[in-house]
C-alpha positions, 0 to 999 in steps of 0.5 A: 500500499502508497505511504499516504493510503497508509497515513490515510487509513492512520488518520482515520483510526485517529478520527475514530478513537477521538470520535468514541472518547467524546462519546460518539459511538461509530455505526460504519466505516468506509461505507460505499455508495458506488464510487462515493465514500462515507469515512465514518458514520457515527451517531452523537446522541440521537444523530446521525453524524456523517463525518470526513476526515482529512490527513495530512503529515503537515500543514506546510503545503495546505489546510487539511480542511480546504480539501473539502471543497464544492465537488467533494461537499456534493459528493459525500451529501450524495452519499449520506442521501443514498445511506439514509434511504438505504437505512430508513433513517428518519432524524436529524443528520449532520456533517462533520469534518475531522482533520488529523494532522502529523505522523504515525510516529508522533502525537497528532494534532486534531481538529472537528469541526462539527457541523461544517456544512 
């Protein structure tokens, strides 16, 4: 597996562990809807939260949150719509972004943006 894939998987695990510590319940990881995917689907109380995880080794060139542009948001909303219909969800939903900055051998910086879009 390419190094950037390893970093991404590590970042998703860091984000999932962080959300668990905050009291979220992880209900799905890497859920696919065609070519679209949802990194983490969790419950925050009774709210279904679709979490996009962005991992970067540093912020030298760009902030991880800047990687969530219009097209990415559109794809996430389409995948979430499919998930809501597939699971027959009839409640509140929210989109969060968790940015993980660092490397596998060091303590990461975590930024959690609730209700990001």
